[in-house]
BATOR-127888 format. One record per residue (C-alpha): residue number from 1; residue in one letter; chain; z, x, y. Coordinates in Angstrom, 2 decimals. Layout:
N
<NUM; A; A; <Z; X; Y>>,
...
end
This chain:
285
<1; M; A; <2.17; 11.84; 2.29>>,
<2; I; A; <3.47; 12.59; -1.27>>,
<3; S; A; <1.04; 14.64; -3.82>>,
<4; E; A; <-0.65; 13.28; -6.68>>,
<5; A; A; <1.78; 14.69; -8.66>>,
<6; Q; A; <4.66; 12.56; -7.23>>,
<7; F; A; <2.37; 9.64; -7.13>>,
<8; K; A; <1.63; 9.76; -11.08>>,
<9; T; A; <5.21; 10.02; -11.35>>,
<10; E; A; <5.85; 7.02; -9.32>>,
<11; L; A; <3.04; 5.11; -11.48>>,
<12; D; A; <4.50; 5.98; -14.61>>,
<13; L; A; <7.98; 5.03; -13.53>>,
<14; I; A; <6.74; 1.52; -12.44>>,
<15; I; A; <5.05; 1.41; -16.04>>,
<16; K; A; <7.95; 2.16; -18.19>>,
<17; N; A; <10.46; 0.30; -16.11>>,
<18; A; A; <8.20; -2.90; -16.07>>,
<19; I; A; <7.71; -3.01; -19.62>>,
<20; R; A; <11.24; -2.61; -20.33>>,
<21; E; A; <12.21; -5.52; -18.37>>,
<22; D; A; <9.58; -7.35; -19.94>>,
<23; V; A; <9.72; -6.58; -23.33>>,
<24; G; A; <12.87; -5.71; -24.22>>,
<25; D; A; <13.82; -5.16; -27.88>>,
<26; G; A; <10.50; -6.65; -29.00>>,
<27; D; A; <8.02; -9.75; -27.90>>,
<28; H; A; <9.51; -12.15; -30.26>>,
<29; S; A; <6.82; -14.35; -29.67>>,
<30; S; A; <3.98; -12.10; -30.90>>,
<31; L; A; <6.19; -10.54; -33.43>>,
<32; A; A; <7.05; -14.00; -35.08>>,
<33; C; A; <3.52; -15.34; -35.73>>,
<34; I; A; <0.95; -12.80; -35.49>>,
<35; P; A; <0.35; -10.15; -38.40>>,
<36; S; A; <1.01; -6.76; -37.20>>,
<37; T; A; <-2.65; -5.68; -38.92>>,
<38; A; A; <-4.32; -8.38; -36.59>>,
<39; T; A; <-6.66; -7.30; -34.13>>,
<40; G; A; <-8.34; -9.19; -31.27>>,
<41; R; A; <-10.30; -8.91; -28.02>>,
<42; A; A; <-9.88; -10.14; -24.27>>,
<43; K; A; <-11.25; -10.67; -20.90>>,
<44; L; A; <-9.76; -10.06; -17.60>>,
<45; L; A; <-11.12; -13.28; -16.12>>,
<46; V; A; <-11.36; -13.97; -11.82>>,
<47; K; A; <-10.49; -17.28; -10.98>>,
<48; D; A; <-10.95; -16.58; -7.10>>,
<49; N; A; <-12.91; -14.70; -4.52>>,
<50; G; A; <-11.91; -11.29; -2.94>>,
<51; I; A; <-11.78; -7.68; -3.36>>,
<52; I; A; <-10.44; -6.57; -7.31>>,
<53; A; A; <-7.70; -4.01; -7.46>>,
<54; G; A; <-6.02; -2.56; -10.33>>,
<55; V; A; <-8.42; -1.99; -12.87>>,
<56; A; A; <-7.50; 1.97; -13.15>>,
<57; F; A; <-3.30; 0.77; -13.31>>,
<58; A; A; <-4.23; -1.68; -16.08>>,
<59; R; A; <-5.83; 1.11; -18.34>>,
<60; Q; A; <-2.46; 3.35; -17.34>>,
<61; V; A; <-0.47; 0.29; -19.07>>,
<62; F; A; <-3.15; -0.76; -22.02>>,
<63; E; A; <-2.77; 3.19; -22.64>>,
<64; Y; A; <0.97; 3.45; -22.38>>,
<65; V; A; <1.50; 0.47; -24.43>>,
<66; D; A; <-0.95; 1.54; -27.43>>,
<67; S; A; <-3.31; 4.23; -27.00>>,
<68; T; A; <-5.43; 2.94; -29.44>>,
<69; L; A; <-6.31; 0.32; -27.22>>,
<70; E; A; <-10.32; -0.22; -26.48>>,
<71; I; A; <-11.06; -0.90; -22.75>>,
<72; E; A; <-14.92; -1.77; -21.88>>,
<73; T; A; <-14.96; -1.80; -17.85>>,
<74; L; A; <-17.69; -4.43; -16.33>>,
<75; M; A; <-16.58; -3.92; -12.76>>,
<76; N; A; <-13.95; -1.44; -10.71>>,
<77; D; A; <-11.55; -1.12; -8.27>>,
<78; G; A; <-12.95; -2.25; -4.85>>,
<79; D; A; <-15.47; -4.31; -5.98>>,
<80; K; A; <-16.09; -8.04; -4.52>>,
<81; V; A; <-15.63; -10.41; -7.35>>,
<82; K; A; <-15.83; -14.09; -7.59>>,
<83; F; A; <-14.75; -17.06; -9.61>>,
<84; G; A; <-16.00; -16.72; -13.25>>,
<85; D; A; <-16.55; -12.78; -13.22>>,
<86; V; A; <-15.23; -10.74; -16.33>>,
<87; V; A; <-13.66; -7.42; -15.02>>,
<88; F; A; <-13.39; -6.04; -18.26>>,
<89; Y; A; <-12.77; -6.71; -22.12>>,
<90; V; A; <-9.94; -4.79; -24.16>>,
<91; S; A; <-9.46; -4.71; -27.74>>,
<92; G; A; <-7.42; -3.61; -30.50>>,
<93; S; A; <-3.97; -4.79; -32.11>>,
<94; S; A; <-3.60; -7.96; -30.63>>,
<95; Q; A; <0.35; -7.73; -30.32>>,
<96; S; A; <-0.44; -4.72; -28.03>>,
<97; I; A; <-2.83; -6.69; -25.92>>,
<98; L; A; <-0.06; -9.37; -25.51>>,
<99; K; A; <2.49; -6.78; -25.14>>,
<100; A; A; <0.81; -5.25; -22.07>>,
<101; E; A; <-0.89; -8.61; -20.86>>,
<102; R; A; <1.87; -9.86; -18.21>>,
<103; L; A; <2.32; -6.63; -16.40>>,
<104; V; A; <-1.03; -6.07; -16.15>>,
<105; L; A; <-1.87; -9.47; -14.73>>,
<106; N; A; <1.33; -9.09; -12.26>>,
<107; A; A; <-0.03; -6.19; -10.95>>,
<108; M; A; <-3.53; -6.90; -10.89>>,
<109; Q; A; <-2.92; -10.17; -9.08>>,
<110; R; A; <-0.98; -8.66; -6.42>>,
<111; M; A; <-2.95; -5.92; -5.65>>,
<112; S; A; <-6.01; -7.90; -5.52>>,
<113; A; A; <-4.59; -9.88; -3.07>>,
<114; I; A; <-3.48; -6.91; -0.96>>,
<115; A; A; <-6.97; -4.97; -1.47>>,
<116; T; A; <-8.37; -8.15; -0.36>>,
<117; K; A; <-6.40; -8.78; 2.83>>,
<118; T; A; <-6.89; -5.24; 3.86>>,
<119; N; A; <-10.35; -5.66; 3.22>>,
<120; Y; A; <-10.49; -8.51; 5.88>>,
<121; Y; A; <-8.50; -6.66; 8.93>>,
<122; V; A; <-10.71; -3.56; 7.94>>,
<123; K; A; <-13.81; -5.37; 8.73>>,
<124; L; A; <-11.86; -7.20; 11.98>>,
<125; L; A; <-11.91; -3.70; 13.33>>,
<126; D; A; <-15.26; -2.73; 12.40>>,
<127; G; A; <-17.27; -1.08; 15.26>>,
<128; T; A; <-14.26; 0.07; 16.70>>,
<129; K; A; <-12.27; 3.66; 15.93>>,
<130; T; A; <-9.15; 2.37; 14.80>>,
<131; K; A; <-7.60; 2.31; 11.52>>,
<132; I; A; <-5.48; -0.35; 9.72>>,
<133; L; A; <-2.11; 1.37; 8.04>>,
<134; D; A; <-0.12; -0.39; 5.95>>,
<135; T; A; <3.76; 0.14; 6.16>>,
<136; R; A; <7.01; 0.58; 3.98>>,
<137; K; A; <7.53; -3.37; 3.85>>,
<138; T; A; <6.82; -3.23; 0.43>>,
<139; T; A; <8.36; -4.86; -2.76>>,
<140; P; A; <10.93; -2.91; -4.05>>,
<141; G; A; <9.94; -0.57; -7.26>>,
<142; I; A; <6.21; -1.01; -6.83>>,
<143; R; A; <5.50; 0.36; -3.74>>,
<144; A; A; <2.75; 3.00; -5.16>>,
<145; I; A; <0.59; 0.19; -6.95>>,
<146; E; A; <0.68; -1.61; -3.69>>,
<147; K; A; <-0.24; 1.47; -1.42>>,
<148; W; A; <-2.66; 2.18; -3.83>>,
<149; A; A; <-4.08; -1.38; -3.16>>,
<150; V; A; <-4.51; -0.93; 0.41>>,
<151; K; A; <-6.67; 2.34; -0.25>>,
<152; I; A; <-9.22; 0.11; -2.39>>,
<153; G; A; <-9.03; -2.43; 0.26>>,
<154; G; A; <-10.69; 0.21; 2.46>>,
<155; G; A; <-7.28; 0.83; 4.73>>,
<156; E; A; <-4.97; 4.01; 4.97>>,
<157; N; A; <-1.60; 4.66; 3.96>>,
<158; H; A; <1.36; 5.02; 6.76>>,
<159; R; A; <4.45; 7.36; 5.09>>,
<160; F; A; <5.36; 6.49; 1.37>>,
<161; A; A; <8.99; 6.71; 2.07>>,
<162; L; A; <11.58; 8.39; 4.25>>,
<163; Y; A; <11.34; 12.07; 2.98>>,
<164; D; A; <7.86; 12.50; 3.28>>,
<165; M; A; <7.22; 12.00; 7.53>>,
<166; I; A; <9.59; 11.50; 10.30>>,
<167; M; A; <9.53; 8.09; 12.26>>,
<168; L; A; <12.01; 8.43; 15.09>>,
<169; K; A; <12.17; 4.50; 16.00>>,
<170; D; A; <14.50; 2.69; 18.37>>,
<171; N; A; <17.98; 2.69; 16.34>>,
<172; H; A; <17.37; 6.58; 15.79>>,
<173; I; A; <16.86; 7.39; 19.17>>,
<174; D; A; <19.61; 5.21; 20.81>>,
<175; F; A; <22.15; 6.73; 17.53>>,
<176; A; A; <21.03; 10.30; 18.88>>,
<177; G; A; <21.37; 9.70; 22.52>>,
<178; G; A; <18.30; 9.21; 23.70>>,
<179; I; A; <14.52; 10.14; 23.04>>,
<180; T; A; <14.64; 13.71; 24.05>>,
<181; K; A; <17.95; 14.42; 21.85>>,
<182; A; A; <16.19; 13.02; 19.19>>,
<183; I; A; <13.14; 15.14; 18.89>>,
<184; E; A; <15.07; 18.21; 19.93>>,
<185; K; A; <17.59; 17.72; 16.77>>,
<186; T; A; <14.87; 16.61; 14.86>>,
<187; Q; A; <12.59; 19.68; 15.20>>,
<188; E; A; <15.86; 21.99; 14.99>>,
<189; Y; A; <16.30; 20.08; 11.84>>,
<190; L; A; <13.05; 20.53; 10.05>>,
<191; K; A; <13.17; 24.35; 11.11>>,
<192; T; A; <16.54; 24.86; 9.45>>,
<193; A; A; <15.72; 23.06; 6.32>>,
<194; K; A; <12.37; 24.64; 6.39>>,
<195; K; A; <10.61; 21.65; 5.97>>,
<196; D; A; <6.34; 21.02; 7.60>>,
<197; L; A; <7.17; 17.03; 8.46>>,
<198; K; A; <4.93; 15.08; 10.73>>,
<199; I; A; <6.82; 13.73; 13.89>>,
<200; I; A; <6.24; 10.09; 14.41>>,
<201; V; A; <8.38; 8.79; 17.68>>,
<202; E; A; <8.12; 4.90; 18.79>>,
<203; A; A; <8.18; 4.05; 22.50>>,
<204; R; A; <9.21; 0.52; 23.58>>,
<205; D; A; <7.63; 0.82; 27.43>>,
<206; L; A; <5.41; 2.77; 29.35>>,
<207; N; A; <8.22; 5.27; 30.90>>,
<208; E; A; <9.35; 6.16; 26.72>>,
<209; V; A; <5.70; 7.17; 26.41>>,
<210; K; A; <5.89; 9.01; 29.51>>,
<211; I; A; <9.26; 10.96; 28.11>>,
<212; I; A; <7.77; 11.47; 24.62>>,
<213; L; A; <4.84; 12.95; 25.83>>,
<214; Q; A; <7.35; 15.67; 27.68>>,
<215; S; A; <8.26; 17.10; 23.89>>,
<216; P; A; <5.48; 18.94; 22.11>>,
<217; G; A; <4.78; 18.67; 18.40>>,
<218; I; A; <4.39; 15.18; 18.13>>,
<219; Y; A; <1.92; 14.09; 16.02>>,
<220; R; A; <1.99; 9.83; 16.68>>,
<221; I; A; <3.23; 8.07; 19.16>>,
<222; L; A; <4.04; 3.99; 17.81>>,
<223; L; A; <3.76; 1.50; 20.74>>,
<224; D; A; <5.90; -1.20; 19.21>>,
<225; N; A; <5.51; -4.74; 20.84>>,
<226; F; A; <3.31; -3.32; 23.61>>,
<227; N; A; <1.30; -6.05; 25.06>>,
<228; Y; A; <-3.17; -5.56; 25.83>>,
<229; E; A; <-2.38; -3.86; 29.64>>,
<230; D; A; <0.62; -1.52; 28.58>>,
<231; T; A; <-1.39; -0.77; 25.29>>,
<232; K; A; <-4.40; 0.47; 27.42>>,
<233; K; A; <-2.51; 2.72; 29.82>>,
<234; A; A; <-0.24; 4.11; 27.06>>,
<235; V; A; <-3.45; 5.42; 25.65>>,
<236; Q; A; <-4.93; 6.69; 29.00>>,
<237; L; A; <-1.45; 8.60; 29.30>>,
<238; I; A; <-1.47; 9.94; 25.82>>,
<239; G; A; <-4.98; 11.19; 25.70>>,
<240; D; A; <-5.74; 13.98; 23.32>>,
<241; T; A; <-2.01; 14.95; 22.94>>,
<242; C; A; <-1.30; 13.20; 20.13>>,
<243; L; A; <-2.50; 10.18; 18.14>>,
<244; S; A; <-1.25; 6.74; 18.81>>,
<245; E; A; <-0.64; 3.58; 16.87>>,
<246; S; A; <0.08; 0.06; 17.72>>,
<247; S; A; <2.43; -2.16; 15.84>>,
<248; G; A; <4.76; -5.09; 15.56>>,
<249; G; A; <3.38; -8.64; 15.43>>,
<250; I; A; <-0.23; -8.22; 15.36>>,
<251; T; A; <-2.13; -10.66; 13.55>>,
<252; E; A; <-5.72; -11.68; 12.64>>,
<253; N; A; <-6.15; -13.17; 16.06>>,
<254; T; A; <-4.93; -10.27; 17.73>>,
<255; I; A; <-5.69; -7.12; 16.01>>,
<256; R; A; <-9.22; -6.44; 17.19>>,
<257; K; A; <-7.87; -6.95; 20.78>>,
<258; Y; A; <-5.64; -4.18; 20.38>>,
<259; A; A; <-7.92; -1.95; 18.75>>,
<260; E; A; <-10.43; -2.35; 21.69>>,
<261; C; A; <-7.42; -0.83; 23.88>>,
<262; G; A; <-8.20; 2.11; 22.00>>,
<263; V; A; <-5.54; 3.18; 19.56>>,
<264; D; A; <-6.18; 5.18; 16.61>>,
<265; F; A; <-4.19; 2.97; 14.21>>,
<266; I; A; <-2.64; -0.16; 14.17>>,
<267; S; A; <0.09; -0.67; 10.99>>,
<268; S; A; <0.78; -3.81; 10.05>>,
<269; G; A; <3.44; -5.27; 7.18>>,
<270; A; A; <1.44; -8.21; 6.59>>,
<271; L; A; <-0.71; -6.32; 4.36>>,
<272; T; A; <1.80; -6.43; 1.70>>,
<273; H; A; <4.34; -8.59; 2.62>>,
<274; S; A; <2.35; -11.79; 3.19>>,
<275; I; A; <-0.47; -12.19; 0.52>>,
<276; Y; A; <-1.08; -14.68; -2.19>>,
<277; N; A; <-1.66; -13.75; -5.55>>,
<278; M; A; <-5.41; -13.55; -6.88>>,
<279; D; A; <-5.79; -15.94; -9.86>>,
<280; L; A; <-6.41; -13.89; -12.69>>,
<281; S; A; <-6.20; -14.91; -16.52>>,
<282; L; A; <-6.24; -12.75; -19.63>>,
<283; K; A; <-8.20; -14.93; -22.19>>,
<284; A; A; <-8.84; -14.26; -25.89>>,
<285; V; A; <-12.21; -14.17; -26.78>>,
end
């Protein structure tokens, strides 16, 4: 996974680019009718039910826009919220509050939706050893906050991007000339490049699981679109040799059954690509 420093850099880039995109050469609506000396106070109002996420990110946005803004936090990331709850108050320059408003809301609405869905999936897995993982199926440009939201909801992060973990999927394997060749070439590449990256290899059937197990140094085997019976057999074959992960079309209706097959992880792109934003508002008080 990426380091804290890399993650912070990603957040800084998201905020900088989002403000550039939204504000441009100025918030002329506010500049036109609100004096630069005017001050105000606003509250983050919840109009939905779920898990709140993005409070810490909102603080970073306000700090970036205007370091003199003051935030009074009433609820924290990961807390359960209901309609009518107030998450925080922000006070200071009215122009600054309005400049930050849309980015704060856009981010928190999406992050809260992701955290809520992730938490729901985590509860579906309660009592099993299986952990829920996100994927790279994220919104371009804001991956860091979406993966942050998964963690807030109780899930685990898969690799952040192409550079922090090796994942040999079907196309890599086919282009490389087979599973064993793909693994051997990868291990040689890592040695030559002096990189210490974990290797995950995708299996499309039980025979491929057996082939993968012949190569040492594999961190995890990804069981792609396996049925329940074959998943159980694959878990038995893998044993303690490496970790196992189920993926491919797994829904809230099937996730529990896959977990009961004994896999260590289940990855789901739906955590980030199939959610409905939580309804939040920033209202002057």
